[in-house]
Phi, psi and omega in degrees: 000129177267127178258124179293130181241016175199163178185176183212142177227124173285141176247094185250338174210172187300329180294339180288342175297321177296319178297319177299313180302313181297315180299314180296316180302312181296315182295313181296322178294317178297325180288341176108014177290148175284170184304317183295314179292323176301316179298318179298315182294317179296318180298315179297315181295321178298317179297317180291323176294318179298318177300313181300316181290314185294314187270329184249345181086343179189165178183193178216146173242128174244141177229154175202153172283137182231159176228148177237016181092337180241335185208164172250158182201191178235140176241131176243131178237122177248125183231136175219166179241044181272206186286346183080174181252115184294317182232090185297319179302316179293320180297335180271359178278128177303134179097344179279131180213139174259355185245007180084007179278193182281348179073030180251003185302289181292315178299321179294318178299318179300320179291327183285333185254165180277327181221146176212132177231131179237129174237122183217140175230127180301130179084355182240328179130184186222141172234123178244126178243127177232149178225146173230132180259138180287132179282146181277000000 
């Protein structure tokens, strides 16, 4: 049996956020994450997919199983070609929102995952990479 260890989901409309959630849930479960960590990973991925759709109108999520020599984990990469984030430091502050929400999206995602890297250029788009490592 061949186990898929990577994949990609286009985010072209709001219904694709559900597809992203389902894909992440299945992938994280196959990798061996427990129920609590699967829920954390799905929640973080859902927020990033929602951001790509809301701010850029479309995007893509790529996932893959990763290893660091001591553990295995999952890496999620969300990429869009939207307006970018003008002030990344401010966007990472809890409570800051440009859409009238609670402002917990990026800060909450950072807390749910073990690693987060954001690369954004105004007028070009944003790429957010998050990783979660499986506990032994």
